[in-house]
N, CA and C atoms as a LAMMPS dump frame, in Angstrom:
ITEM: TIMESTEP
0
ITEM: NUMBER OF ATOMS
255
ITEM: BOX BOUNDS ff ff ff
-5.0000000000000000e+02 5.0000000000000000e+02
-5.0000000000000000e+02 5.0000000000000000e+02
-5.0000000000000000e+02 5.0000000000000000e+02
ITEM: ATOMS id mol type element x y z
1 1 1 N 0.802 -1.163 -0.062
2 1 2 C -0.039 0.038 0.059
3 1 3 C 1.021 1.296 -0.014
4 2 1 N 0.514 2.004 -0.751
5 2 2 C 1.519 3.44 -0.857
6 2 3 C 0.425 4.651 -1.193
7 3 1 N 0.869 5.866 -0.761
8 3 2 C 0.21 6.88 -0.915
9 3 3 C 0.827 8.039 -1.47
10 4 1 N 0.345 8.766 -2.502
11 4 2 C 0.948 9.665 -2.698
12 4 3 C 0.175 10.956 -3.057
13 5 1 N 1.207 12.194 -3.153
14 5 2 C 0.189 13.547 -2.918
15 5 3 C -0.738 13.659 -2.145
16 6 1 N -0.249 13.353 -0.845
17 6 2 C -1.461 13.586 0.099
18 6 3 C -1.394 14.677 0.79
19 7 1 N -0.274 15.683 0.462
20 7 2 C -0.381 17.061 1.012
21 7 3 C -0.645 16.942 2.672
22 8 1 N 0.197 16.39 3.32
23 8 2 C 0.158 16.397 4.785
24 8 3 C -0.169 14.982 5.195
25 9 1 N 0.156 14.118 4.594
26 9 2 C -0.155 12.774 5.047
27 9 3 C -1.65 12.105 5.211
28 10 1 N -1.511 10.708 5.351
29 10 2 C -2.863 10.247 5.503
30 10 3 C -3.134 10.196 7.003
31 11 1 N -4.223 10.64 7.255
32 11 2 C -4.721 10.493 8.995
33 11 3 C -5.983 9.795 9.143
34 12 1 N -6 9.014 10.304
35 12 2 C -6.966 8.182 10.55
36 12 3 C -7.409 7.188 9.657
37 13 1 N -6.371 6.365 9.179
38 13 2 C -6.688 5.416 8.399
39 13 3 C -7.098 4.187 8.985
40 14 1 N -8.115 3.27 8.884
41 14 2 C -8.469 2.431 9.603
42 14 3 C -8.598 0.877 8.587
43 15 1 N -7.768 -0.047 8.469
44 15 2 C -7.911 -1.117 7.818
45 15 3 C -8.672 -2.214 8.605
46 16 1 N -9.815 -2.557 7.972
47 16 2 C -10.625 -3.552 8.811
48 16 3 C -10.804 -4.828 7.964
49 17 1 N -10.571 -6.088 8.516
50 17 2 C -10.839 -7.238 7.857
51 17 3 C -12.08 -7.55 7.509
52 18 1 N -12.256 -8.245 6.423
53 18 2 C -13.572 -8.612 5.849
54 18 3 C -14.365 -9.34 6.738
55 19 1 N -15.58 -9.192 7.152
56 19 2 C -16.24 -9.744 8.042
57 19 3 C -16.581 -8.998 9.571
58 20 1 N -15.877 -7.918 9.775
59 20 2 C -15.933 -7.26 10.915
60 20 3 C -16.667 -6.028 10.718
61 21 1 N -17.225 -5.324 11.826
62 21 2 C -18.204 -4.44 11.457
63 21 3 C -17.138 -2.868 11.333
64 22 1 N -17.684 -2.045 10.592
65 22 2 C -16.851 -0.891 10.404
66 22 3 C -16.381 -0.189 11.727
67 23 1 N -17.019 -0.22 12.56
68 23 2 C -16.848 0.481 14.054
69 23 3 C -16.222 -0.331 14.901
70 24 1 N -15.676 -1.501 14.333
71 24 2 C -15.094 -2.415 15.452
72 24 3 C -13.844 -1.703 16.207
73 25 1 N -13.8 -2.259 17.351
74 25 2 C -12.38 -1.656 18.057
75 25 3 C -11.517 -2.965 18.235
76 26 1 N -11.92 -4.143 17.642
77 26 2 C -11.064 -5.352 17.838
78 26 3 C -9.714 -5.127 17.023
79 27 1 N -8.697 -5.303 17.466
80 27 2 C -7.277 -5.357 17.047
81 27 3 C -7.082 -6.721 16.065
82 28 1 N -7.092 -7.65 16.825
83 28 2 C -6.755 -9.04 16.35
84 28 3 C -7.706 -9.742 16.015
85 29 1 N -7.585 -10.684 14.909
86 29 2 C -8.286 -11.528 14.304
87 29 3 C -8.832 -12.639 15.282
88 30 1 N -10.288 -12.769 15.137
89 30 2 C -11.071 -13.873 16.216
90 30 3 C -10.347 -15.084 16.351
91 31 1 N -10.025 -15.788 15.242
92 31 2 C -9.484 -17.306 15.527
93 31 3 C -8.176 -16.879 16.125
94 32 1 N -7.245 -16.008 15.741
95 32 2 C -6.115 -15.796 16.527
96 32 3 C -6.233 -15.603 18.015
97 33 1 N -7.087 -14.495 18.512
98 33 2 C -7.399 -14.566 19.991
99 33 3 C -8.097 -15.873 20.676
100 34 1 N -8.647 -16.612 19.747
101 34 2 C -9.413 -18.197 20.318
102 34 3 C -8.052 -18.793 20.605
103 35 1 N -7.09 -18.691 19.653
104 35 2 C -5.864 -19.72 19.66
105 35 3 C -5.174 -19.385 20.964
106 36 1 N -5.073 -18.355 21.375
107 36 2 C -4.109 -17.754 22.347
108 36 3 C -4.693 -17.674 23.627
109 37 1 N -6.148 -17.983 23.796
110 37 2 C -6.918 -17.823 25.007
111 37 3 C -6.531 -18.617 25.931
112 38 1 N -6.035 -19.995 25.874
113 38 2 C -5.643 -20.692 26.939
114 38 3 C -4.542 -20.332 27.603
115 39 1 N -3.777 -19.283 27.175
116 39 2 C -2.387 -19.02 27.723
117 39 3 C -2.359 -17.531 28.434
118 40 1 N -1.874 -17.655 29.502
119 40 2 C -1.769 -16.23 30.146
120 40 3 C -0.545 -15.516 29.908
121 41 1 N 0.557 -15.907 29.169
122 41 2 C 1.619 -15.246 28.709
123 41 3 C 1.92 -15.862 27.385
124 42 1 N 2.43 -14.74 26.663
125 42 2 C 3.087 -14.67 25.418
126 42 3 C 4.488 -14.305 25.333
127 43 1 N 5.257 -15.248 24.962
128 43 2 C 6.792 -15.031 24.769
129 43 3 C 7.221 -14.913 23.48
130 44 1 N 7.712 -13.525 22.961
131 44 2 C 8.199 -13.426 21.821
132 44 3 C 9.827 -13.933 21.373
133 45 1 N 10.082 -15.06 21.447
134 45 2 C 11.206 -15.555 21.827
135 45 3 C 12.212 -15.357 20.354
136 46 1 N 11.792 -15.25 19.357
137 46 2 C 12.486 -15.044 18.235
138 46 3 C 12.671 -13.624 17.983
139 47 1 N 11.88 -12.987 18.279
140 47 2 C 11.868 -11.624 18.261
141 47 3 C 12.902 -10.847 19.149
142 48 1 N 12.923 -11.416 20.178
143 48 2 C 14.008 -10.958 21.407
144 48 3 C 15.35 -11.737 21.268
145 49 1 N 15.311 -13.036 20.449
146 49 2 C 16.683 -13.624 20.13
147 49 3 C 16.665 -14.529 21.201
148 50 1 N 15.998 -14.947 22.04
149 50 2 C 15.868 -15.98 23.003
150 50 3 C 16.64 -17.309 22.378
151 51 1 N 16.165 -17.838 21.405
152 51 2 C 17.014 -19.068 20.841
153 51 3 C 18.175 -18.812 20.207
154 52 1 N 18.704 -17.512 19.571
155 52 2 C 19.85 -17.347 19.101
156 52 3 C 20.715 -16.905 19.997
157 53 1 N 20.591 -17.068 21.189
158 53 2 C 21.689 -16.435 22.2
159 53 3 C 23.136 -17.187 21.981
160 54 1 N 24.026 -16.339 22.352
161 54 2 C 25.489 -17.02 22.145
162 54 3 C 25.653 -18.253 23.15
163 55 1 N 26.183 -19.36 22.255
164 55 2 C 26.403 -20.656 22.923
165 55 3 C 27.018 -20.661 24.166
166 56 1 N 28.104 -19.634 24.204
167 56 2 C 29.055 -19.489 25.373
168 56 3 C 28.505 -18.819 26.694
169 57 1 N 27.306 -18.315 26.41
170 57 2 C 26.522 -17.579 27.346
171 57 3 C 26.086 -18.423 28.396
172 58 1 N 26.193 -18.409 29.744
173 58 2 C 26.814 -17.444 30.461
174 58 3 C 28.231 -17.549 30.819
175 59 1 N 28.916 -18.62 30.344
176 59 2 C 30.239 -18.892 30.485
177 59 3 C 31.241 -17.676 30.474
178 60 1 N 31.092 -17.018 29.348
179 60 2 C 31.974 -15.775 29.549
180 60 3 C 31.555 -14.425 30.043
181 61 1 N 30.439 -14.51 30.676
182 61 2 C 29.91 -13.47 31.374
183 61 3 C 30.555 -13.237 32.802
184 62 1 N 31.083 -12.141 32.694
185 62 2 C 31.97 -11.707 34.329
186 62 3 C 31.333 -10.366 34.512
187 63 1 N 31.741 -10.104 35.877
188 63 2 C 31.194 -8.928 36.3
189 63 3 C 31.726 -7.69 35.456
190 64 1 N 33.028 -7.757 34.914
191 64 2 C 33.595 -6.83 34.179
192 64 3 C 32.941 -6.631 32.899
193 65 1 N 32.44 -7.539 32.4
194 65 2 C 31.994 -7.279 30.927
195 65 3 C 30.349 -7.246 31.013
196 66 1 N 29.778 -6.933 32.37
197 66 2 C 28.242 -7.041 32.285
198 66 3 C 27.634 -5.582 31.684
199 67 1 N 26.308 -5.673 31.45
200 67 2 C 25.919 -4.583 30.573
201 67 3 C 25.633 -3.464 31.893
202 68 1 N 25.944 -2.038 31.253
203 68 2 C 25.732 -1.151 32.337
204 68 3 C 24.428 -0.298 31.848
205 69 1 N 23.74 0.126 32.98
206 69 2 C 22.508 0.964 32.642
207 69 3 C 22.67 2.066 31.557
208 70 1 N 24.03 2.774 31.632
209 70 2 C 24.291 3.842 30.441
210 70 3 C 24.58 3.122 29.139
211 71 1 N 24.511 1.88 29.141
212 71 2 C 24.949 1.211 27.612
213 71 3 C 23.618 1.455 26.881
214 72 1 N 23.964 1.506 25.488
215 72 2 C 23.04 2.044 24.455
216 72 3 C 22.086 0.919 24.377
217 73 1 N 22.254 -0.174 24.611
218 73 2 C 21.423 -1.435 24.401
219 73 3 C 21.904 -2.454 25.579
220 74 1 N 20.999 -3.39 25.868
221 74 2 C 21.14 -4.41 27.025
222 74 3 C 21.042 -5.632 26.116
223 75 1 N 21.134 -5.597 24.61
224 75 2 C 21.02 -6.907 23.781
225 75 3 C 22.251 -7.297 23.403
226 76 1 N 22.38 -8.579 22.691
227 76 2 C 23.511 -9.269 22.132
228 76 3 C 24.65 -9.212 22.738
229 77 1 N 25.044 -10.14 23.828
230 77 2 C 26.085 -10.107 24.658
231 77 3 C 27.442 -10.528 23.804
232 78 1 N 28.673 -9.749 24.046
233 78 2 C 29.73 -10.327 23.594
234 78 3 C 30.036 -9.641 22.131
235 79 1 N 29.186 -9.064 21.549
236 79 2 C 29.219 -8.486 20.168
237 79 3 C 29.433 -6.841 20.169
238 80 1 N 30.295 -6.066 19.474
239 80 2 C 30.428 -4.749 19.798
240 80 3 C 29.05 -3.86 19.211
241 81 1 N 28.027 -4.201 19.916
242 81 2 C 26.746 -3.38 19.817
243 81 3 C 26.522 -2.426 20.809
244 82 1 N 27.213 -2.143 21.768
245 82 2 C 26.965 -1.565 22.885
246 82 3 C 27.278 0.035 22.794
247 83 1 N 26.75 0.705 21.848
248 83 2 C 27.089 2.259 21.779
249 83 3 C 28.274 2.329 21.143
250 84 1 N 28.946 1.516 20.677
251 84 2 C 30.376 1.708 19.874
252 84 3 C 30.417 1.477 18.714
253 85 1 N 30.996 1.726 17.848
254 85 2 C 31.201 1.673 16.289
255 85 3 C 31.918 0.38 16.009
């Protein structure tokens, strides 16, 4: 989907899946909601990299190389992604 020549942008756009009323406030598809209903918690393991963690973790984690509150990110242990180029 793309918009052009909108002179200030597209505002208040709402896409509604077929079969739902135009005034719906429902965000997710009903079959999806029914599928997750039995669960109290959803884990976004791939999104947060849970399964792709460094195989040496936590073996090479020491107090000296811990993440600090001032670091740019708390993600990706052991790789130069902590606010440095």
